[in-house]
VEXMIPA-186759 format. One record per residue: residue number from 0; x, y, z of N, C-alpha, C, O, CB in turn. Coordinates in steps of 0.02 Angstrom, whole numbers, plus 32768, in hexadecimal, padded with zeros to 4 digits. Atoms other than C-alpha are relative to their C-alpha. Glycine has a CB too. Layout:
<atoms>
{k NUM, n.X X, n.Y Y, n.Z Z, ca.X X, ca.Y Y, ca.Z Z, c.X X, c.Y Y, c.Z Z, o.X X, o.Y Y, o.Z Z, cb.X X, cb.Y Y, cb.Z Z}
...
</atoms>
This chain:
<atoms>
{k 0, n.X 800C, n.Y 7FBD, n.Z 7FF6, ca.X 8003, ca.Y 800C, ca.Z 8009, c.X 802B, c.Y 802A, c.Z 7FEE, o.X 802E, o.Y 804C, o.Z 7FBA, cb.X 7FF5, cb.Y 800C, cb.Z 8037}
{k 1, n.X 7FC7, n.Y 7FC1, n.Z 8024, ca.X 80A2, ca.Y 8072, ca.Z 801E, c.X 800D, c.Y 8013, c.Z 7FCD, o.X 8020, o.Y 804D, o.Z 7FC5, cb.X 8036, cb.Y 7FFD, cb.Z 8005}
{k 2, n.X 7FDF, n.Y 800E, n.Z 8043, ca.X 80C9, ca.Y 8044, ca.Z 7F6B, c.X 7FD6, c.Y 8047, c.Z 7FEF, o.X 7FE8, o.Y 8082, o.Z 7FEA, cb.X 7FEF, cb.Y 7FAA, cb.Z 7FCF}
{k 3, n.X 804F, n.Y 7FDB, n.Z 8030, ca.X 8016, ca.Y 8090, ca.Z 7F23, c.X 8016, c.Y 803C, c.Z 802E, o.X 8042, o.Y 8057, o.Z 800C, cb.X 7F91, cb.Y 7FD6, cb.Z 800C}
{k 4, n.X 7FFE, n.Y 7FC8, n.Z 7FDF, ca.X 8029, ca.Y 8123, ca.Z 7FA5, c.X 8038, c.Y 803C, c.Z 7FDD, o.X 802D, o.Y 8078, o.Z 7FD2, cb.X 8011, cb.Y 7FE8, cb.Z 8048}
{k 5, n.X 7FC4, n.Y 7FD2, n.Z 8016, ca.X 80DC, ca.Y 8165, ca.Z 7F61, c.X 7FEC, c.Y 8010, c.Z 7FDD, o.X 7FDC, o.Y 804C, o.Z 7FD8, cb.X 803B, cb.Y 7FF3, cb.Z 7FF1}
{k 6, n.X 8015, n.Y 7FF5, n.Z 8058, ca.X 80A2, ca.Y 8136, ca.Z 7E9C, c.X 7FC2, c.Y 803D, c.Z 8007, o.X 7FC9, o.Y 8066, o.Z 7FD9, cb.X 7FD6, cb.Y 7FA3, cb.Z 7FD1}
{k 7, n.X 8029, n.Y 7FC4, n.Z 7FFB, ca.X 801A, ca.Y 81B9, ca.Z 7EC3, c.X 800F, c.Y 802F, c.Z 802E, o.X 7FF6, o.Y 8064, o.Z 801B, cb.X 7FC2, cb.Y 7FF2, cb.Z 800A}
{k 8, n.X 7FCD, n.Y 7FB9, n.Z 7FE9, ca.X 806B, ca.Y 8232, ca.Z 7F23, c.X 8031, c.Y 8026, c.Z 7FCE, o.X 802E, o.Y 8062, o.Z 7FC2, cb.X 8035, cb.Y 7FEA, cb.Z 803B}
{k 9, n.X 7FE8, n.Y 7FEA, n.Z 8034, ca.X 80E7, ca.Y 823C, ca.Z 7E9D, c.X 7FE4, c.Y 8012, c.Z 7FB8, o.X 7FFB, o.Y 803F, o.Z 7F95, cb.X 8025, cb.Y 7FDE, cb.Z 7FFE}
{k 10, n.X 8022, n.Y 7FE1, n.Z 8032, ca.X 807B, ca.Y 8249, ca.Z 7E13, c.X 7FD8, c.Y 8048, c.Z 8004, o.X 7FC7, o.Y 8071, o.Z 7FD9, cb.X 7FD7, cb.Y 7FD1, cb.Z 7FEF}
{k 11, n.X 8069, n.Y 7FBD, n.Z 7FF3, ca.X 7FE4, ca.Y 82D1, ca.Z 7E64, c.X 806E, c.Y 8035, c.Z 8008, o.X 8082, o.Y 806A, o.Z 7FF1, cb.X 7F8A, cb.Y 7FEF, cb.Z 8098}
{k 12, n.X 7FA9, n.Y 7FB8, n.Z 8010, ca.X 80BC, ca.Y 832E, ca.Z 7E75, c.X 800F, c.Y 8007, c.Z 7FCE, o.X 8016, o.Y 8042, o.Z 7FC0, cb.X 8052, cb.Y 7FF5, cb.Z 8018}
{k 13, n.X 7FF2, n.Y 7FE8, n.Z 8032, ca.X 80E5, ca.Y 831E, ca.Z 7DDA, c.X 7FC9, c.Y 802A, c.Z 7FCB, o.X 7FDF, o.Y 8053, o.Z 7FA2, cb.X 801B, cb.Y 7FCF, cb.Z 7FEB}
{k 14, n.X 804A, n.Y 7FDE, n.Z 8017, ca.X 8036, ca.Y 8360, ca.Z 7D92, c.X 7FF7, c.Y 8047, c.Z 8008, o.X 7FE9, o.Y 806D, o.Z 7FDA, cb.X 7FC5, cb.Y 7FE3, cb.Z 8028}
{k 15, n.X 7FF2, n.Y 7FB9, n.Z 7FDC, ca.X 8044, ca.Y 8400, ca.Z 7E06, c.X 801D, c.Y 8011, c.Z 7FF7, o.X 800F, o.Y 804A, o.Z 7FE5, cb.X 8005, cb.Y 8011, cb.Z 802F}
{k 16, n.X 7FBE, n.Y 7FC8, n.Z 803F, ca.X 80F7, ca.Y 8439, ca.Z 7DBB, c.X 8009, c.Y 7FDF, c.Z 7FCD, o.X 8044, o.Y 7FD3, o.Z 7FC2, cb.X 805A, cb.Y 8010, cb.Z 8016}
{k 17, n.X 7FE6, n.Y 8011, n.Z 8036, ca.X 80F5, ca.Y 83F3, ca.Z 7D2D, c.X 8025, c.Y 8036, c.Z 7FF5, o.X 8062, o.Y 8039, o.Z 7FF3, cb.X 7FD7, cb.Y 7FED, cb.Z 7FD0}
{k 18, n.X 7FB9, n.Y 7FD1, n.Z 8025, ca.X 812E, ca.Y 848E, ca.Z 7CF4, c.X 803E, c.Y 8015, c.Z 800D, o.X 8064, o.Y 8030, o.Z 7FE5, cb.X 7FF7, cb.Y 8036, cb.Z 7FF5}
{k 19, n.X 7FC8, n.Y 7FF3, n.Z 7FD2, ca.X 81AA, ca.Y 84A7, ca.Z 7D55, c.X 8029, c.Y 7FC4, c.Z 8025, o.X 803E, o.Y 7FC4, o.Z 805F, cb.X 7FE1, cb.Y 802B, cb.Z 8035}
{k 20, n.X 7FD0, n.Y 803A, n.Z 7FF7, ca.X 8208, ca.Y 8405, ca.Z 7D5C, c.X 8031, c.Y 8003, c.Z 7FD5, o.X 802F, o.Y 8018, o.Z 7F9B, cb.X 7FE4, cb.Y 7FC1, cb.Z 7FFA}
{k 21, n.X 7FD5, n.Y 7FFC, n.Z 8044, ca.X 82A2, ca.Y 83ED, ca.Z 7D16, c.X 8008, c.Y 7FD1, c.Z 7FB8, o.X 7FDA, o.Y 7FCF, o.Z 7F8E, cb.X 803C, cb.Y 7FFD, cb.Z 8017}
{k 22, n.X 7FEF, n.Y 8026, n.Z 804B, ca.X 82D8, ca.Y 8388, ca.Z 7C80, c.X 8012, c.Y 7FBD, c.Z 8024, o.X 7FFD, o.Y 7F8B, o.Z 8006, cb.X 804B, cb.Y 8026, cb.Z 7FC8}
{k 23, n.X 7FF1, n.Y 8023, n.Z 7FE3, ca.X 8321, ca.Y 8315, ca.Z 7D03, c.X 7FBE, c.Y 7FCF, c.Z 8000, o.X 7FB7, o.Y 7F98, o.Z 7FE6, cb.X 801C, cb.Y 801D, cb.Z 8033}
{k 24, n.X 8034, n.Y 8012, n.Z 7FF5, ca.X 827D, ca.Y 82FD, ca.Z 7D36, c.X 7FBF, c.Y 7FE0, c.Z 7FDF, o.X 7F92, o.Y 7FBF, o.Z 7FF9, cb.X 7FFC, cb.Y 8023, cb.Z 8013}
{k 25, n.X 8024, n.Y 7FFC, n.Z 8021, ca.X 8223, ca.Y 82F7, ca.Z 7CAF, c.X 7FF4, c.Y 7FBC, c.Z 7FE8, o.X 7FC2, o.Y 7F98, o.Z 7FE2, cb.X 800D, cb.Y 802D, cb.Z 7FDD}
{k 26, n.X 7FFE, n.Y 8037, n.Z 800C, ca.X 8277, ca.Y 8271, ca.Z 7C78, c.X 7FE1, c.Y 7FAB, c.Z 8044, o.X 7FBD, o.Y 7F79, o.Z 8041, cb.X 8049, cb.Y 800B, cb.Z 7FEA}
{k 27, n.X 8024, n.Y 801E, n.Z 7FC0, ca.X 8254, ca.Y 8215, ca.Z 7D1D, c.X 7FCB, c.Y 7FF5, c.Z 7FFF, o.X 7FBB, o.Y 7FBD, o.Z 8013, cb.X 8000, cb.Y 801D, cb.Z 8034}
{k 28, n.X 8050, n.Y 7FF4, n.Z 7FEB, ca.X 81A0, ca.Y 823C, ca.Z 7D1D, c.X 7FDF, c.Y 7FB6, c.Z 7FB8, o.X 7FAF, o.Y 7F90, o.Z 7FBD, cb.X 7FDC, cb.Y 807A, cb.Z 7FE8}
{k 29, n.X 8017, n.Y 800A, n.Z 8034, ca.X 819D, ca.Y 81ED, ca.Z 7C69, c.X 7FF7, c.Y 7FAA, c.Z 8002, o.X 7FCD, o.Y 7F7E, o.Z 7FF7, cb.X 802D, cb.Y 8022, cb.Z 7FCB}
{k 30, n.X 7FE8, n.Y 805E, n.Z 7FE8, ca.X 81FA, ca.Y 8145, ca.Z 7C9E, c.X 7FC0, c.Y 7FCD, c.Z 8023, o.X 7FA5, o.Y 7F98, o.Z 8012, cb.X 8049, cb.Y 8003, cb.Z 8050}
{k 31, n.X 8033, n.Y 801E, n.Z 7FB7, ca.X 817F, ca.Y 8127, ca.Z 7D48, c.X 7FC1, c.Y 7FF7, c.Z 7FD5, o.X 7FA1, o.Y 7FC6, o.Z 7FE6, cb.X 7FF0, cb.Y 8043, cb.Z 8052}
{k 32, n.X 8026, n.Y 800E, n.Z 801F, ca.X 80F6, ca.Y 813F, ca.Z 7CB9, c.X 8009, c.Y 7FC6, c.Z 7FDF, o.X 7FE2, o.Y 7F96, o.Z 7FE7, cb.X 7FF4, cb.Y 802A, cb.Z 7FE5}
{k 33, n.X 7FFA, n.Y 802E, n.Z 8038, ca.X 8123, ca.Y 80D5, ca.Z 7C49, c.X 8016, c.Y 7FAF, c.Z 800F, o.X 8016, o.Y 7F79, o.Z 7FF2, cb.X 8033, cb.Y 8021, cb.Z 7FD1}
{k 34, n.X 7FF4, n.Y 804B, n.Z 7FE4, ca.X 8159, ca.Y 8055, ca.Z 7CB3, c.X 7FC6, c.Y 7FD1, c.Z 8040, o.X 7FC4, o.Y 7F95, o.Z 804D, cb.X 804F, cb.Y 800A, cb.Z 8028}
{k 35, n.X 8047, n.Y 8007, n.Z 7FEA, ca.X 80B3, ca.Y 8054, ca.Z 7D23, c.X 7FE2, c.Y 7FEF, c.Z 7FCE, o.X 7FE2, o.Y 7FB2, o.Z 7FCB, cb.X 7FE1, cb.Y 8035, cb.Z 801B}
{k 36, n.X 802E, n.Y 8018, n.Z 8065, ca.X 8053, ca.Y 803E, ca.Z 7C6D, c.X 801A, c.Y 7FC9, c.Z 8005, o.X 7FF9, o.Y 7F99, o.Z 801A, cb.X 801A, cb.Y 802D, cb.Z 7FA0}
{k 37, n.X 7FF6, n.Y 8044, n.Z 7FF9, ca.X 80BE, ca.Y 7FBB, ca.Z 7C65, c.X 7FFB, c.Y 7FC5, c.Z 8016, o.X 7FF1, o.Y 7F95, o.Z 7FF1, cb.X 8015, cb.Y 7FFD, cb.Z 8003}
{k 38, n.X 8000, n.Y 802A, n.Z 7FB7, ca.X 80BF, ca.Y 7F51, ca.Z 7D08, c.X 7F9A, c.Y 7FEE, c.Z 7FF0, o.X 7F7F, o.Y 7FB6, o.Z 7FEF, cb.X 8021, cb.Y 8049, cb.Z 8065}
{k 39, n.X 8057, n.Y 7FEB, n.Z 8007, ca.X 7FEA, ca.Y 7F83, ca.Z 7CE9, c.X 7FF7, c.Y 7FC3, c.Z 7FCC, o.X 7FD4, o.Y 7F90, o.Z 7FCC, cb.X 7FE6, cb.Y 8062, cb.Z 7FD7}
{k 40, n.X 8019, n.Y 801F, n.Z 805D, ca.X 7FE6, ca.Y 7F39, ca.Z 7C3C, c.X 800F, c.Y 7FB0, c.Z 7FFD, o.X 7FE5, o.Y 7F88, o.Z 7FEB, cb.X 803E, cb.Y 802B, cb.Z 7FAF}
{k 41, n.X 7FE7, n.Y 803C, n.Z 800C, ca.X 8060, ca.Y 7E97, ca.Z 7C48, c.X 7FC6, c.Y 7FD6, c.Z 804C, o.X 7FC4, o.Y 7F9A, o.Z 8058, cb.X 8068, cb.Y 8002, cb.Z 8006}
{k 42, n.X 8033, n.Y 8032, n.Z 7FB0, ca.X 7FD2, ca.Y 7E6A, ca.Z 7D03, c.X 7FC6, c.Y 7FF9, c.Z 7FF0, o.X 7FA4, o.Y 7FCA, o.Z 8005, cb.X 7FF2, cb.Y 8028, cb.Z 8054}
{k 43, n.X 804C, n.Y 8015, n.Z 8046, ca.X 7F32, ca.Y 7E85, ca.Z 7C7B, c.X 8020, c.Y 7FD1, c.Z 7FDC, o.X 8001, o.Y 7F9C, o.Z 7FDC, cb.X 7FE0, cb.Y 8047, cb.Z 7FBA}
{k 44, n.X 800E, n.Y 803F, n.Z 8042, ca.X 7F70, ca.Y 7E15, ca.Z 7BF9, c.X 8026, c.Y 7FB8, c.Z 802D, o.X 8031, o.Y 7F88, o.Z 8008, cb.X 803C, cb.Y 8019, cb.Z 7F9A}
{k 45, n.X 7FED, n.Y 8032, n.Z 7FCA, ca.X 7FB8, ca.Y 7D94, ca.Z 7C92, c.X 7F9C, c.Y 7FF2, c.Z 8017, o.X 7F87, o.Y 7FB8, o.Z 801A, cb.X 8044, cb.Y 802E, cb.Z 8050}
{k 46, n.X 804B, n.Y 8012, n.Z 7FEA, ca.X 7EEE, ca.Y 7D97, ca.Z 7CC7, c.X 7FE5, c.Y 7FF5, c.Z 7FBF, o.X 7FBA, o.Y 7FCA, o.Z 7FC4, cb.X 7FD3, cb.Y 803D, cb.Z 802B}
{k 47, n.X 8022, n.Y 8014, n.Z 8038, ca.X 7EB6, ca.Y 7D87, ca.Z 7C21, c.X 8019, c.Y 7FAC, c.Z 7FEB, o.X 7FF8, o.Y 7F78, o.Z 7FF0, cb.X 8011, cb.Y 803B, cb.Z 7FC4}
{k 48, n.X 7FEE, n.Y 8052, n.Z 7FF8, ca.X 7F2B, ca.Y 7CEC, ca.Z 7BFC, c.X 7FD3, c.Y 7FE6, c.Z 8022, o.X 7FA6, o.Y 7FC0, o.Z 8011, cb.X 8041, cb.Y 7FE9, cb.Z 8022}
{k 49, n.X 801E, n.Y 803F, n.Z 7FC6, ca.X 7EEF, ca.Y 7CB0, ca.Z 7C9E, c.X 7FB5, c.Y 7FDC, c.Z 8015, o.X 7FA3, o.Y 7FAB, o.Z 8034, cb.X 800E, cb.Y 801B, cb.Z 8040}
{k 50, n.X 8045, n.Y 8004, n.Z 800D, ca.X 7E32, ca.Y 7CD8, ca.Z 7C73, c.X 7FE8, c.Y 7FE3, c.Z 7FB1, o.X 7FAC, o.Y 7FE9, o.Z 7FA7, cb.X 7FE6, cb.Y 804A, cb.Z 800D}
{k 51, n.X 7FF3, n.Y 8013, n.Z 801F, ca.X 7E46, ca.Y 7C8F, ca.Z 7BD7, c.X 8004, c.Y 7F96, c.Z 8003, o.X 7FEB, o.Y 7F62, o.Z 7FED, cb.X 802C, cb.Y 8030, cb.Z 7FFC}
{k 52, n.X 7FF1, n.Y 804F, n.Z 7FD8, ca.X 7E85, ca.Y 7BEF, ca.Z 7C27, c.X 7FD9, c.Y 7FD1, c.Z 8006, o.X 7FD7, o.Y 7F98, o.Z 7FEE, cb.X 800E, cb.Y 8001, cb.Z 803F}
{k 53, n.X 804A, n.Y 7FF4, n.Z 7FCF, ca.X 7DF1, ca.Y 7BE9, ca.Z 7C84, c.X 7FC8, c.Y 7FEF, c.Z 7FD2, o.X 7FB7, o.Y 7FB4, o.Z 7FD2, cb.X 7FF0, cb.Y 8057, cb.Z 801D}
{k 54, n.X 8020, n.Y 8003, n.Z 8037, ca.X 7D7D, ca.Y 7BFD, ca.Z 7BFA, c.X 8014, c.Y 7FD8, c.Z 7FD8, o.X 7FE2, o.Y 7FD0, o.Z 7FB5, cb.X 7FFC, cb.Y 802F, cb.Z 7FE6}
{k 55, n.X 8003, n.Y 803C, n.Z 8017, ca.X 7DBC, ca.Y 7B72, ca.Z 7BA3, c.X 8002, c.Y 7FC6, c.Z 8031, o.X 800A, o.Y 7F8F, o.Z 8017, cb.X 8030, cb.Y 7FFB, cb.Z 7FD5}
{k 56, n.X 7FF6, n.Y 803D, n.Z 7FDF, ca.X 7DC2, ca.Y 7AFC, ca.Z 7C2A, c.X 7F90, c.Y 7FFB, c.Z 7FFC, o.X 7F74, o.Y 7FC8, o.Z 7FE9, cb.X 803D, cb.Y 800A, cb.Z 8065}
{k 57, n.X 8035, n.Y 8002, n.Z 7FEB, ca.X 7CFB, ca.Y 7B2F, ca.Z 7C4E, c.X 7FD5, c.Y 7FFE, c.Z 7FA8, o.X 7F99, o.Y 7FFB, o.Z 7F9A, cb.X 7FF7, cb.Y 8041, cb.Z 803A}
{k 58, n.X 8022, n.Y 8012, n.Z 8050, ca.X 7CE3, ca.Y 7B1C, ca.Z 7B82, c.X 7FD5, c.Y 7FAA, c.Z 800A, o.X 7F9C, o.Y 7F92, o.Z 800E, cb.X 8056, cb.Y 7FF9, cb.Z 7FB4}
{k 59, n.X 8007, n.Y 803C, n.Z 7FEF, ca.X 7D13, ca.Y 7A6D, ca.Z 7B9E, c.X 7FEB, c.Y 7FD3, c.Z 8028, o.X 7FE6, o.Y 7F95, o.Z 802D, cb.X 801B, cb.Y 7FF7, cb.Z 7FFF}
{k 60, n.X 8018, n.Y 8034, n.Z 7FCD, ca.X 7CD8, ca.Y 7A4B, ca.Z 7C1E, c.X 7F97, c.Y 7FFC, c.Z 7FFD, o.X 7F7D, o.Y 7FC6, o.Z 800B, cb.X 8027, cb.Y 8023, cb.Z 805D}
{k 61, n.X 8051, n.Y 7FF6, n.Z 804B, ca.X 7C03, ca.Y 7A75, ca.Z 7BC5, c.X 8013, c.Y 7FCF, c.Z 7FEA, o.X 8014, o.Y 7F9F, o.Z 8011, cb.X 7FF5, cb.Y 8045, cb.Z 7FB5}
{k 62, n.X 8000, n.Y 8014, n.Z 8020, ca.X 7C2C, ca.Y 7A24, ca.Z 7B4A, c.X 7FFC, c.Y 7FBB, c.Z 8008, o.X 7FD6, o.Y 7F9D, o.Z 7FE2, cb.X 801E, cb.Y 8018, cb.Z 7FEB}
{k 63, n.X 8012, n.Y 8037, n.Z 7FD9, ca.X 7C39, ca.Y 7986, ca.Z 7BA9, c.X 7FD3, c.Y 7FEF, c.Z 8017, o.X 7FBE, o.Y 7FB6, o.Z 8021, cb.X 8015, cb.Y 7FFA, cb.Z 8023}
{k 64, n.X 8049, n.Y 8008, n.Z 7FD6, ca.X 7BAA, ca.Y 79A9, ca.Z 7BF7, c.X 7FC0, c.Y 8004, c.Z 7FE6, o.X 7F8D, o.Y 7FE4, o.Z 7FF3, cb.X 7FF8, cb.Y 802F, cb.Z 8030}
{k 65, n.X 801E, n.Y 8011, n.Z 804C, ca.X 7B5C, ca.Y 79DE, ca.Z 7B56, c.X 7FFC, c.Y 7FB2, c.Z 7FDC, o.X 7FCB, o.Y 7F96, o.Z 7FC2, cb.X 802F, cb.Y 8029, cb.Z 7FCF}
{k 66, n.X 8027, n.Y 8053, n.Z 800C, ca.X 7B84, ca.Y 7921, ca.Z 7B31, c.X 7FDE, c.Y 7FD1, c.Z 8017, o.X 7FBB, o.Y 7FA9, o.Z 7FF8, cb.X 8018, cb.Y 7FDB, cb.Z 7FF9}
{k 67, n.X 8025, n.Y 8037, n.Z 7FD2, ca.X 7B4D, ca.Y 78C2, ca.Z 7BD3, c.X 7FA6, c.Y 802B, c.Z 7FED, o.X 7F74, o.Y 800A, o.Z 7FE1, cb.X 8027, cb.Y 8003, cb.Z 8070}
{k 68, n.X 8057, n.Y 7FF9, n.Z 8009, ca.X 7A9D, ca.Y 7925, ca.Z 7BB9, c.X 7FE4, c.Y 7FEB, c.Z 7FCB, o.X 7FAE, o.Y 7FD0, o.Z 7FD5, cb.X 7FE4, cb.Y 8041, cb.Z 7FFF}
{k 69, n.X 8015, n.Y 801C, n.Z 8052, ca.X 7A87, ca.Y 78F9, ca.Z 7AE3, c.X 7FEC, c.Y 7FB1, c.Z 8027, o.X 7FB6, o.Y 7F95, o.Z 801F, cb.X 8057, cb.Y 7FFD, cb.Z 7FAF}
{k 70, n.X 8001, n.Y 8061, n.Z 800E, ca.X 7AB3, ca.Y 782C, ca.Z 7B2D, c.X 7FD2, c.Y 7FFF, c.Z 802E, o.X 7FD0, o.Y 7FC4, o.Z 803D, cb.X 804D, cb.Y 7FC1, cb.Z 8014}
{k 71, n.X 8020, n.Y 7FF3, n.Z 7FCA, ca.X 7A34, ca.Y 785B, ca.Z 7BBA, c.X 7FC8, c.Y 7FF9, c.Z 7FDF, o.X 7FB1, o.Y 7FC1, o.Z 7FDE, cb.X 800D, cb.Y 803C, cb.Z 8026}
{k 72, n.X 801C, n.Y 7FFF, n.Z 8007, ca.X 79B4, ca.Y 7898, ca.Z 7B65, c.X 7FF6, c.Y 7FCF, c.Z 7FAB, o.X 7FCA, o.Y 7FDB, o.Z 7F82, cb.X 7FFB, cb.Y 8035, cb.Z 801A}
{k 73, n.X 8002, n.Y 803B, n.Z 8034, ca.X 79CB, ca.Y 7809, ca.Z 7AD9, c.X 7FF0, c.Y 7FA4, c.Z 8015, o.X 7FDD, o.Y 7F6F, o.Z 7FFA, cb.X 804D, cb.Y 8006, cb.Z 7FE2}
{k 74, n.X 8020, n.Y 8035, n.Z 7FE9, ca.X 79AF, ca.Y 7791, ca.Z 7B3F, c.X 7FD1, c.Y 8005, c.Z 8013, o.X 7FB8, o.Y 7FCD, o.Z 8013, cb.X 8015, cb.Y 7FE4, cb.Z 8022}
{k 75, n.X 8029, n.Y 7FEB, n.Z 8004, ca.X 7924, ca.Y 77E3, ca.Z 7B6B, c.X 7FB5, c.Y 7FE5, c.Z 7FE1, o.X 7F84, o.Y 7FCB, o.Z 7FFB, cb.X 801B, cb.Y 8026, cb.Z 7FF0}
{k 76, n.X 8012, n.Y 8002, n.Z 803C, ca.X 78D7, ca.Y 77DB, ca.Z 7AC6, c.X 8008, c.Y 7FB3, c.Z 7FE8, o.X 7FDA, o.Y 7F9A, o.Z 7FC8, cb.X 8026, cb.Y 8033, cb.Z 7FDA}
{k 77, n.X 8004, n.Y 802B, n.Z 800D, ca.X 7901, ca.Y 7749, ca.Z 7AAA, c.X 7FE9, c.Y 7FBA, c.Z 8024, o.X 7FD9, o.Y 7F89, o.Z 8002, cb.X 8029, cb.Y 8007, cb.Z 7FEE}
{k 78, n.X 800E, n.Y 8022, n.Z 7FC4, ca.X 78DC, ca.Y 76E0, ca.Z 7B47, c.X 7F8B, c.Y 800C, c.Z 8008, o.X 7F5C, o.Y 7FE8, o.Z 801A, cb.X 8044, cb.Y 8037, cb.Z 804E}
{k 79, n.X 8048, n.Y 7FF7, n.Z 8022, ca.X 7825, ca.Y 7731, ca.Z 7B17, c.X 7FFC, c.Y 8002, c.Z 805B, o.X 7FDC, o.Y 7FD5, o.Z 8078, cb.X 7FCD, cb.Y 7FB6, cb.Z 7FBB}
{k 80, n.X 800F, n.Y 7FE9, n.Z 7FD0, ca.X 7836, ca.Y 7780, ca.Z 7BCA, c.X 7FE3, c.Y 804C, c.Z 7FEB, o.X 7FDD, o.Y 8074, o.Z 801A, cb.X 8036, cb.Y 7FF8, cb.Z 802C}
{k 81, n.X 7FF7, n.Y 7FB0, n.Z 7FFE, ca.X 7816, ca.Y 782A, ca.Z 7B8C, c.X 7FC1, c.Y 8019, c.Z 802E, o.X 7FD3, o.Y 8049, o.Z 804F, cb.X 7FFE, cb.Y 8027, cb.Z 7FAA}
{k 82, n.X 8034, n.Y 7FF3, n.Z 7FE1, ca.X 7766, ca.Y 783F, ca.Z 7BE4, c.X 7FF7, c.Y 7FF4, c.Z 8035, o.X 7FD0, o.Y 8017, o.Z 8054, cb.X 7FDA, cb.Y 7FF1, cb.Z 7FEC}
{k 83, n.X 7FE0, n.Y 800E, n.Z 7FC4, ca.X 77A2, ca.Y 77E8, ca.Z 7C79, c.X 8028, c.Y 803A, c.Z 802B, o.X 8017, o.Y 8049, o.Z 8064, cb.X 802D, cb.Y 7FCB, cb.Z 7FEE}
{k 84, n.X 7FAD, n.Y 7FCB, n.Z 800D, ca.X 7848, ca.Y 7870, ca.Z 7C7C, c.X 7FCD, c.Y 8033, c.Z 801E, o.X 7FC2, o.Y 8045, o.Z 8057, cb.X 8031, cb.Y 8017, cb.Z 7F97}
{k 85, n.X 8019, n.Y 7FBC, n.Z 7FE3, ca.X 77DC, ca.Y 78F9, ca.Z 7C73, c.X 7FD2, c.Y 7FFD, c.Z 803A, o.X 7FD0, o.Y 802A, o.Z 8065, cb.X 7FDB, cb.Y 8027, cb.Z 7FCB}
{k 86, n.X 802B, n.Y 7FF7, n.Z 7FB4, ca.X 7761, ca.Y 78CE, ca.Z 7CF9, c.X 803B, c.Y 7FE9, c.Z 803F, o.X 8034, o.Y 7FF5, o.Z 807B, cb.X 7FAD, cb.Y 7FBE, cb.Z 8005}
{k 87, n.X 7FF1, n.Y 7FFB, n.Z 7FB2, ca.X 77D7, ca.Y 78A0, ca.Z 7D6E, c.X 8054, c.Y 8045, c.Z 8002, o.X 807E, o.Y 804A, o.Z 802F, cb.X 8019, cb.Y 7F92, cb.Z 8024}
{k 88, n.X 7FCD, n.Y 7FDD, n.Z 7FF7, ca.X 7858, ca.Y 7932, ca.Z 7D35, c.X 7FC4, c.Y 8052, c.Z 801F, o.X 7FE3, o.Y 806C, o.Z 804E, cb.X 8039, cb.Y 8001, cb.Z 7FAB}
{k 89, n.X 8036, n.Y 7FFF, n.Z 7FFE, ca.X 77B2, ca.Y 79A4, ca.Z 7D4B, c.X 7FF8, c.Y 8009, c.Z 803D, o.X 7FF4, o.Y 8042, o.Z 8054, cb.X 7FE5, cb.Y 7FD4, cb.Z 7FE6}
{k 90, n.X 8016, n.Y 8011, n.Z 7FB2, ca.X 7791, ca.Y 795B, ca.Z 7E04, c.X 8051, c.Y 803A, c.Z 8018, o.X 804B, o.Y 8077, o.Z 8020, cb.X 8001, cb.Y 7F87, cb.Z 801F}
{k 91, n.X 7FBF, n.Y 7FEB, n.Z 7FF1, ca.X 785F, ca.Y 798B, ca.Z 7E32, c.X 800C, c.Y 803D, c.Z 7FE4, o.X 8046, o.Y 804F, o.Z 7FEE, cb.X 8030, cb.Y 7FD4, cb.Z 7FED}
{k 92, n.X 8006, n.Y 7FAE, n.Z 8028, ca.X 784D, ca.Y 7A38, ca.Z 7DD6, c.X 8039, c.Y 8006, c.Z 7FDA, o.X 8067, o.Y 802A, o.Z 7FEE, cb.X 8000, cb.Y 8049, cb.Z 8035}
{k 93, n.X 7FCA, n.Y 800F, n.Z 8037, ca.X 78C0, ca.Y 7A14, ca.Z 7D4C, c.X 7FD3, c.Y 8020, c.Z 7FCC, o.X 7FEF, o.Y 8025, o.Z 7F95, cb.X 8019, cb.Y 7FA8, cb.Z 7FF1}
{k 94, n.X 8011, n.Y 7FF0, n.Z 804F, ca.X 7860, ca.Y 7A51, ca.Z 7CCA, c.X 7FD2, c.Y 8051, c.Z 8024, o.X 7FB7, o.Y 8079, o.Z 7FFD, cb.X 7FBC, cb.Y 7FAB, cb.Z 7FC7}
</atoms>
């Protein structure tokens, strides 16, 4: 948290005194902004990568679940359980 306070104070100082900054301070301010921006972009990219991996896993699981559902729907139709299953599902509040 202290690091964030320091950065916030530093940026506030740079903004408030922008007209009177020396060339070295301007150069350092550019470096600070670029450094922090790069760091944030890298963090965002890591989060995007993690999210993409999680999404891929969820998609695989959904495809598997759809296969299971299709299998049971086909079983119900082939076995002639359609009306009995519909009645059972209504009693269980599935439908």
